[in-house]
N, C-alpha and C positions, 0 to 999 in steps of 0.2 A: 274233215278240215275244209272250210269253205274258201280259203285263200289259195290262189293258184299263181303259177309263174307269170310274170308280166303285170300283175295287179299293182295298184298304187295303194300303200297303207301308211298309217300314221303311227309312230311309236308312242306308247303311253307311259312307259316306265324306263328308268335307267338314265345313264349319262346322255343319251341322245333323245330324251323326251321332247316331243313336239315336232320332230323331223318328219318329213314326208319322203318316202323312198320307193323304188320299184323292187318287186320281189325277183331275185335272181334265180333261187332254187328253193324247192320245198322238201322237207324231210318228214313225211307223214308218220313214219314208225315212231319218231322221237318227238312229234308235235312241235317242230321247229322250222323256221324260214330263214333264208339268208337274204339280207337286204343290201342294196347298192349304197356303199358309203356310210353304213351304219355299223356300230359295234366293231370297230377296226381293232385288231390285235397285231402285235409284232411277232413274226415267226423268224427265229434265228437260223440262218442257212449256213451250212458248212461249205467250205471252198471245194468246188468240183470242176470238172472239165466244162460243164454247161455253165456254171456260175463261178468263174475264177476269182471274183472279188469276194464272194461270201457276204456276210452282214445280216442286217435286219430288213425283213420285207414285211410291209403292211398288207394284211388281207382281212376280208370280212369273215366274222365268226357268226354262227347261228344264233338266233334269238328265239325264245319261246313264243309260240303263236298267241298265247294269252296276253302278251305285252304289246300287241299290235292291234289296230283296228282298220278294217277296210274303208277306204275313201270312195264314196259312190260318186261316179262321174257327173251325174246331173245336179247334185247339190253342191259338190265340191267342199263338203264338210264331212267330218269323220262320223260314221256310224249313226247313232240314234239322234232323233230330233227331240228337243225339249218340248213337253206338253204344257198346256196352260194350267195353272193351278186354280182350283175352284175357291172362290171367295166364301168365307163362312161367317 
């Protein structure tokens, strides 16, 4: 996996398509990455001493690495460059 923690990536598929985000964590065994502010899910928390109110908490869920593309810092565009088509 070429994507590392701290890299900037662009989301290619899903509800968050087109967003750019930082990589918080990588899960190489599952080919997944966790991105900051992308793929948010609600986790229902039970009332405990630490969390006396309980309720729903938003957190980032992993997204498959094939659905993101690394943004190169010098080009500031995602991944591949478009080549010129030959005229026939």
